[in-house]
Residue frames as qw, qx, qy, qz and C-alpha x, y, z in Angstrom:
[[0.298, -0.541, -0.579, -0.533, -39.38, -56.22, -68.54],
 [0.049, 0.007, -0.547, 0.836, -40.83, -54.10, -65.79],
 [0.117, 0.565, 0.744, -0.336, -44.28, -53.60, -64.23],
 [0.322, 0.776, 0.245, -0.484, -46.66, -51.65, -66.53],
 [0.009, -0.499, 0.631, 0.594, -44.33, -52.27, -69.51],
 [0.836, 0.349, -0.026, -0.423, -45.95, -53.73, -72.66],
 [0.776, -0.187, 0.568, 0.200, -44.62, -57.21, -73.44],
 [0.123, 0.542, -0.596, -0.580, -42.40, -57.17, -76.50],
 [0.860, 0.277, -0.082, -0.420, -43.98, -59.22, -79.26],
 [0.145, -0.441, 0.881, 0.092, -42.72, -62.80, -79.47],
 [0.892, 0.145, -0.166, -0.395, -43.54, -66.08, -81.10],
 [0.141, -0.465, 0.866, -0.120, -42.17, -69.31, -79.58],
 [0.707, -0.016, -0.615, -0.349, -43.06, -73.03, -79.58],
 [0.694, -0.449, 0.393, -0.403, -44.25, -75.35, -76.89],
 [0.468, -0.334, 0.818, 0.028, -43.31, -79.00, -76.33],
 [0.667, 0.372, 0.645, -0.004, -45.52, -80.13, -79.25],
 [0.362, 0.093, 0.478, 0.795, -44.28, -77.52, -81.71],
 [0.040, 0.823, 0.552, 0.126, -47.44, -75.38, -81.33],
 [0.286, 0.414, -0.049, 0.863, -46.80, -71.65, -81.73],
 [0.305, -0.741, -0.479, 0.359, -47.40, -69.35, -78.80],
 [0.294, 0.473, 0.181, 0.810, -47.70, -65.78, -80.01],
 [0.167, -0.309, -0.497, 0.794, -47.94, -62.97, -77.52],
 [0.259, 0.014, -0.215, -0.942, -50.25, -60.99, -79.84],
 [0.519, -0.248, -0.711, -0.404, -52.79, -63.87, -79.72],
 [0.416, -0.358, -0.716, 0.432, -52.92, -63.55, -75.90],
 [0.077, -0.131, 0.051, -0.987, -54.16, -59.94, -76.04],
 [0.596, -0.307, -0.226, -0.707, -57.43, -59.68, -74.13],
 [0.862, -0.295, -0.412, -0.009, -56.49, -62.47, -71.69],
 [0.437, -0.770, 0.442, -0.144, -54.73, -62.65, -68.38],
 [0.931, 0.224, -0.270, 0.106, -51.68, -64.86, -68.77],
 [0.575, -0.736, 0.355, 0.038, -48.63, -65.97, -66.90],
 [0.715, 0.496, -0.459, 0.180, -45.07, -66.86, -67.89],
 [0.676, -0.681, 0.275, -0.049, -43.24, -68.75, -65.18],
 [0.509, 0.640, -0.561, 0.131, -39.54, -69.29, -65.65],
 [0.834, -0.471, 0.271, -0.096, -37.97, -72.26, -63.91],
 [0.179, -0.691, 0.662, 0.228, -34.47, -73.82, -64.00],
 [0.201, 0.307, -0.893, -0.261, -34.96, -77.42, -65.15],
 [0.819, -0.114, -0.291, -0.481, -37.53, -80.17, -65.72],
 [0.874, -0.112, -0.471, 0.041, -37.58, -83.12, -63.30],
 [0.312, 0.265, -0.567, 0.715, -35.76, -81.32, -60.47],
 [0.233, -0.421, -0.788, 0.384, -37.37, -81.21, -56.97],
 [0.042, 0.457, 0.269, -0.847, -38.31, -77.51, -56.76],
 [0.270, 0.195, -0.468, -0.818, -39.43, -77.28, -60.38],
 [0.303, -0.233, -0.902, -0.203, -41.52, -80.45, -59.99],
 [0.111, -0.477, -0.673, 0.554, -43.21, -79.07, -56.82],
 [0.139, 0.396, -0.027, -0.907, -43.97, -75.82, -58.67],
 [0.319, 0.064, -0.687, -0.650, -45.37, -77.58, -61.75],
 [0.282, -0.318, -0.905, 0.028, -47.47, -79.92, -59.59],
 [0.010, 0.452, 0.472, -0.757, -48.89, -76.97, -57.61],
 [0.297, 0.302, -0.285, -0.860, -49.98, -75.45, -60.90],
 [0.326, -0.065, -0.871, -0.361, -51.39, -78.80, -62.09],
 [0.189, -0.380, -0.847, 0.321, -53.36, -79.31, -58.88],
 [0.064, 0.623, 0.377, -0.683, -54.85, -75.79, -59.12],
 [0.168, 0.003, 0.590, 0.790, -55.09, -75.48, -62.90],
 [0.049, -0.606, -0.744, -0.279, -58.88, -75.55, -62.94],
 [0.232, -0.788, -0.339, 0.459, -58.88, -72.56, -60.59],
 [0.209, -0.389, 0.331, 0.834, -56.65, -70.58, -62.96],
 [0.042, 0.250, 0.751, 0.610, -58.87, -71.52, -65.92],
 [0.115, -0.711, -0.681, 0.132, -61.99, -70.56, -63.90],
 [0.145, -0.819, -0.106, 0.545, -60.56, -67.05, -63.67],
 [0.616, 0.782, 0.096, 0.018, -59.53, -66.97, -67.35],
 [0.196, -0.826, 0.498, 0.178, -55.80, -67.18, -66.70],
 [0.900, 0.378, -0.203, 0.079, -53.53, -68.93, -69.21],
 [0.493, -0.751, 0.427, 0.100, -50.19, -70.19, -67.92],
 [0.818, 0.501, -0.253, 0.126, -46.98, -71.24, -69.67],
 [0.730, -0.568, 0.235, 0.298, -43.79, -72.68, -68.15],
 [0.517, 0.812, -0.258, 0.087, -40.46, -71.62, -69.63],
 [0.661, -0.577, 0.418, 0.234, -37.08, -73.33, -69.36],
 [0.205, 0.666, -0.606, -0.383, -34.13, -74.19, -71.57],
 [0.573, -0.066, 0.816, -0.039, -35.13, -77.83, -71.70],
 [0.092, 0.103, -0.752, -0.645, -35.77, -79.50, -75.08],
 [0.658, -0.051, -0.220, -0.718, -39.22, -80.38, -76.42],
 [0.708, -0.007, -0.705, -0.044, -38.53, -84.05, -75.66],
 [0.278, -0.006, -0.701, 0.656, -37.59, -83.35, -72.04],
 [0.379, -0.032, 0.174, -0.908, -40.69, -81.14, -71.64],
 [0.721, -0.034, -0.467, -0.511, -42.85, -83.94, -73.07],
 [0.587, -0.034, -0.768, 0.253, -41.44, -86.44, -70.57],
 [0.035, 0.012, -0.523, 0.852, -41.97, -83.99, -67.70],
 [0.534, -0.028, -0.083, -0.841, -45.58, -83.40, -68.80],
 [0.742, -0.034, -0.610, -0.277, -46.27, -87.13, -69.17],
 [0.450, 0.017, -0.765, 0.460, -44.66, -88.10, -65.87],
 [0.029, -0.212, -0.558, 0.802, -46.59, -85.52, -63.83],
 [0.117, 0.625, 0.755, 0.160, -49.73, -85.17, -65.98],
 [0.118, -0.418, -0.094, 0.896, -49.23, -81.46, -66.49],
 [0.388, 0.660, 0.643, 0.009, -52.22, -79.86, -68.30],
 [0.126, 0.949, -0.004, -0.290, -50.46, -76.68, -69.44],
 [0.767, 0.579, -0.085, 0.263, -47.82, -75.99, -72.15],
 [0.605, -0.607, 0.200, 0.474, -44.09, -75.74, -71.53],
 [0.444, 0.883, -0.121, -0.094, -42.21, -73.39, -73.83],
 [0.875, 0.019, 0.107, 0.471, -39.00, -74.59, -75.40],
 [0.056, 0.993, -0.100, 0.002, -36.42, -71.83, -74.94],
 [0.888, -0.109, 0.125, 0.430, -33.14, -73.53, -75.78],
 [0.505, 0.472, 0.097, 0.716, -31.94, -70.37, -77.51],
 [0.321, -0.410, -0.433, 0.736, -32.83, -68.20, -74.48],
 [0.051, 0.469, 0.405, 0.783, -35.08, -65.91, -76.52],
 [0.460, -0.737, -0.349, -0.351, -37.62, -65.39, -73.71],
 [0.722, -0.457, -0.243, 0.459, -35.07, -65.81, -70.94],
 [0.417, 0.021, 0.060, 0.907, -33.12, -62.86, -72.39],
 [0.121, -0.563, -0.394, -0.717, -36.24, -60.84, -73.19],
 [0.581, -0.712, -0.273, -0.283, -37.55, -61.14, -69.64],
 [0.131, 0.661, -0.565, 0.477, -34.07, -60.96, -68.06],
 [0.858, -0.406, 0.127, -0.287, -34.36, -64.21, -66.11],
 [0.872, 0.189, -0.270, 0.361, -30.74, -65.31, -66.46],
 [0.102, -0.861, 0.301, -0.398, -28.37, -64.44, -63.68],
 [0.241, 0.403, -0.788, 0.398, -26.06, -65.42, -60.86],
 [0.825, -0.402, -0.158, -0.364, -27.28, -68.13, -58.51],
 [0.013, 0.506, -0.808, 0.301, -25.76, -70.17, -55.74],
 [0.915, -0.170, -0.180, -0.318, -26.36, -73.77, -54.72],
 [0.930, -0.291, -0.067, 0.212, -24.48, -75.66, -52.01],
 [0.458, -0.713, 0.192, 0.495, -21.91, -72.88, -51.82],
 [0.501, 0.074, 0.561, 0.655, -21.27, -72.93, -55.57],
 [0.240, 0.688, 0.100, -0.678, -21.91, -69.74, -57.59],
 [0.348, 0.104, 0.745, 0.560, -22.93, -70.06, -61.22],
 [0.336, 0.226, -0.143, -0.903, -25.18, -68.45, -63.89],
 [0.050, 0.245, 0.958, 0.143, -28.56, -69.97, -64.72],
 [0.265, -0.530, -0.500, -0.632, -32.29, -69.39, -65.09],
 [0.097, -0.079, 0.542, -0.831, -33.75, -67.42, -62.20],
 [0.077, -0.500, -0.863, 0.003, -37.07, -68.71, -60.89],
 [0.088, 0.256, 0.112, -0.956, -39.35, -65.79, -61.70],
 [0.215, 0.526, 0.818, 0.096, -42.99, -65.34, -62.71],
 [0.041, 0.080, -0.166, -0.982, -44.57, -62.62, -64.87],
 [0.248, 0.583, 0.729, -0.259, -48.28, -61.84, -64.60],
 [0.084, -0.006, 0.424, 0.902, -49.55, -60.19, -67.77],
 [0.356, 0.440, 0.498, -0.657, -52.88, -58.37, -68.08],
 [0.593, 0.576, 0.563, -0.023, -55.41, -58.20, -70.93],
 [0.299, 0.938, -0.084, -0.153, -53.51, -55.29, -72.50],
 [0.891, 0.240, -0.147, 0.356, -50.35, -57.39, -72.66],
 [0.028, 0.782, -0.371, 0.501, -48.70, -55.26, -69.99],
 [0.486, 0.034, -0.760, 0.430, -46.72, -56.66, -67.07],
 [0.526, -0.698, -0.247, -0.418, -49.15, -56.55, -64.16],
 [0.603, -0.706, 0.345, -0.139, -46.82, -57.97, -61.51],
 [0.604, 0.453, -0.642, 0.133, -43.51, -59.83, -61.22],
 [0.844, -0.519, 0.099, -0.088, -43.04, -62.53, -58.56],
 [0.168, 0.795, -0.581, 0.053, -39.30, -62.38, -58.03],
 [0.098, 0.282, -0.940, 0.166, -38.95, -65.59, -56.01],
 [0.715, -0.214, -0.264, -0.610, -42.13, -67.62, -56.20],
 [0.499, -0.294, 0.732, -0.360, -43.01, -70.10, -53.49],
 [0.244, 0.168, -0.867, -0.400, -43.02, -73.40, -55.34],
 [0.070, -0.282, -0.944, 0.156, -45.67, -75.03, -53.11],
 [0.122, 0.686, 0.537, -0.475, -48.03, -71.99, -53.14],
 [0.237, -0.081, 0.427, 0.869, -47.42, -70.58, -56.59],
 [0.064, -0.539, -0.685, -0.486, -51.02, -70.53, -57.80],
 [0.312, -0.786, -0.466, 0.260, -52.14, -68.72, -54.63],
 [0.333, -0.467, 0.113, 0.811, -49.46, -66.07, -55.26],
 [0.128, 0.173, 0.601, 0.769, -50.62, -65.67, -58.85],
 [0.180, -0.682, -0.665, -0.245, -54.28, -65.28, -57.85],
 [0.369, -0.725, -0.307, 0.495, -53.45, -62.86, -55.02],
 [0.269, -0.380, 0.232, 0.854, -51.40, -60.60, -57.28],
 [0.022, -0.304, -0.644, -0.702, -54.15, -60.61, -59.91],
 [0.299, -0.115, 0.267, -0.909, -56.48, -59.46, -57.11],
 [0.702, -0.143, -0.537, -0.444, -58.51, -62.70, -57.10],
 [0.454, -0.350, 0.661, -0.484, -59.74, -64.27, -53.87],
 [0.392, 0.087, -0.878, -0.260, -59.85, -68.00, -54.48]]
């Protein structure tokens, strides 16, 4: 997916089994943020930054969804432990990860491997990619989202 490209239609489920359908998001600003794994330090910082600024996103009419390959049960534990007020999409089959091309080569402690790339897609009211944050700052993620949507918080 590239900037100005219309999001391919999809229907997935969140941690509670609720359907999230891209067509139902038409007319809204929304965000898909892809992250490697629940309960890890960077992913927890990122989720907590969103949690702490969630009311600001809602004030500006922005819906946000986290996406990883974790199971619904793991997402539920993550949400409960950190009181996350937004849904986490279950993508164990990599449907969205493949659609948004967020799987690739990474390195950690000198080891090279393939995994989910931390990447955020901002989608406008016409369901077009407005902006892609290639390497979001986990501690300032919401500010990056607002800035790229042209919103001064």
